C-alpha positions in Angstrom: -32.6 -83.4 26.4 -31.6 -79.8 26.3 -33.3 -77.6 28.8 -35.0 -74.4 27.4 -33.1 -71.2 27.4 -34.2 -69.0 30.2 -31.5 -66.3 30.2 -28.1 -66.3 28.6 -25.1 -64.0 29.0 -23.9 -64.8 25.4 -24.2 -61.7 23.4 -26.9 -61.9 20.6 -24.2 -61.0 18.1 -22.2 -64.0 19.2 -24.8 -66.7 19.1 -24.6 -69.6 16.7 -27.9 -68.5 15.1 -26.6 -65.0 14.6 -23.4 -66.4 13.0 -25.5 -68.5 10.6 -27.7 -65.5 9.7 -24.5 -63.7 8.8 -23.5 -66.6 6.6 -26.9 -66.6 4.9 -26.6 -62.8 4.2 -23.1 -63.2 2.8 -24.3 -66.0 0.6 -27.1 -63.9 -0.8 -24.7 -61.0 -1.5 -21.8 -63.0 -2.8 -23.0 -66.2 -4.4 -26.7 -66.0 -5.4 -25.7 -68.0 -8.6 -24.9 -71.2 -6.7 -26.7 -74.0 -8.5 -28.0 -75.6 -5.2 -29.3 -72.2 -4.1 -31.0 -71.6 -7.4 -32.7 -75.0 -7.1 -34.1 -74.0 -3.7 -35.3 -70.7 -5.2 -36.9 -72.7 -8.1 -35.2 -70.7 -10.8 -36.1 -67.4 -9.4 -33.6 -64.9 -7.9 -32.5 -66.1 -4.5 -33.9 -64.4 -1.5 -32.7 -64.5 2.1 -35.1 -67.3 3.0 -33.5 -69.5 0.4 -30.1 -68.7 1.7 -31.2 -69.5 5.2 -32.6 -72.8 4.1 -29.3 -73.6 2.2 -27.3 -72.8 5.3 -29.6 -74.8 7.5 -29.2 -77.8 5.3 -25.4 -77.3 5.1 -25.2 -77.7 8.9 -27.6 -80.7 9.1 -30.9 -79.1 9.8 -34.2 -79.5 7.9 -35.1 -75.8 7.8 -34.4 -72.4 9.4 -36.8 -72.8 12.3 -35.1 -76.2 13.1 -31.7 -74.2 13.3 -33.3 -71.8 15.8 -34.9 -74.5 17.9 -31.7 -76.5 18.4 -29.1 -73.7 18.5 -31.1 -71.4 20.8 -31.0 -74.2 23.4 -34.7 -75.1 23.3 -35.8 -78.6 24.2 -36.6 -80.5 21.0 -37.1 -84.0 19.7 -34.8 -83.8 16.6 -31.4 -82.2 16.9 -30.5 -82.7 13.2 -27.0 -83.8 12.2 -25.2 -80.6 13.3 -22.7 -82.5 15.4 -21.9 -85.1 12.7 -19.7 -85.0 9.6 -19.3 -87.7 7.0 -15.6 -88.0 7.8 -16.6 -89.4 11.3 -18.3 -92.4 9.7 -15.1 -94.5 9.9 -14.7 -93.8 13.7 -16.2 -96.2 16.2 -18.7 -94.5 18.4 -21.4 -95.6 20.8 -24.9 -94.9 19.4 -27.7 -94.6 22.0 -31.5 -94.3 21.7 -31.8 -92.1 24.8 -29.8 -89.5 26.7 -30.0 -91.8 29.8 -28.4 -94.6 27.9 -25.7 -92.3 26.6 -25.0 -91.2 30.2 -24.5 -94.8 31.2 -22.2 -95.5 28.3 -20.2 -92.4 29.1 -19.9 -93.4 32.8 -18.5 -96.8 31.7 -16.3 -95.8 28.8 -15.7 -92.0 29.0 -16.2 -89.8 25.9 -18.5 -86.9 25.0 -22.2 -87.0 24.5 -23.6 -85.4 21.4 -27.1 -85.4 19.9 -27.8 -86.8 16.4 -31.3 -86.4 15.1 -33.4 -88.4 17.7 -30.5 -90.3 19.1 -27.3 -89.7 21.0 -23.6 -90.5 20.3 -20.8 -91.0 22.8 -17.7 -90.0 20.9 -13.9 -89.7 21.5 -11.3 -87.1 20.8 -10.8 -87.8 17.1 -14.5 -87.2 16.4 -14.5 -83.8 18.1 -11.4 -82.8 16.2 -13.1 -83.6 12.9 -16.1 -81.5 13.8 -13.8 -78.6 14.9 -14.1 -78.6 18.6 -11.2 -79.9 20.7 -11.8 -82.4 23.5 -9.8 -80.4 26.0 -11.9 -77.2 25.5 -12.8 -75.7 28.9 -16.5 -75.6 27.9 -16.5 -79.4 27.6 -15.2 -79.6 31.2 -18.0 -77.3 32.3 -20.6 -79.6 30.7 -19.0 -82.8 31.9 -18.5 -83.7 28.2 -22.3 -83.7 27.6 -23.6 -81.2 25.1 -27.2 -82.1 25.9 -27.2 -80.8 29.5 -25.6 -78.2 31.6 -24.8 -74.5 31.0 -26.6 -73.1 28.0 -23.8 -70.6 27.5 -21.2 -73.4 27.3 -23.4 -75.2 24.8 -23.8 -72.1 22.7 -20.1 -71.4 22.8 -19.3 -74.9 21.6 -21.8 -74.7 18.8 -20.4 -71.4 17.7 -16.9 -73.0 17.6 -18.3 -75.8 15.5 -19.8 -73.3 13.0 -16.6 -71.2 12.8 -14.5 -74.3 12.2 -16.2 -74.5 8.8 -14.8 -71.1 7.7 
């Protein structure tokens, strides 16, 4: 499970949450006529909170507070599907019910541990390429290929790369 953020040297302007806030503001400014966004706004003019909800759901979260909980490095029970894309469904990955189980699978088979909702996946290089973060990235080495433990700064940097790969 992720440890709570105590302090971080990542600039607030460069955090994953800040990046998603920027995307929500751009959506409000540029595309407030999006049918899915209008549905969230229930036919009313879209507001920032609707854009934030739209962005949260785009990245696999239930709502904006869920984004903040997970991407600020706070301990949580549900990580959403941020680290999963439908294109990864054809890949063979190990699914685990606990982080401890995922660590055992990783020790036996290698791979990278990623959270998925209330479970954990141990994935290989092709999976990481699809989600936009390369296996050989130095931050993975710093985390021993386990996004759920280790340096908060490295986890935030990888999450930011995942977000920016969507652009």
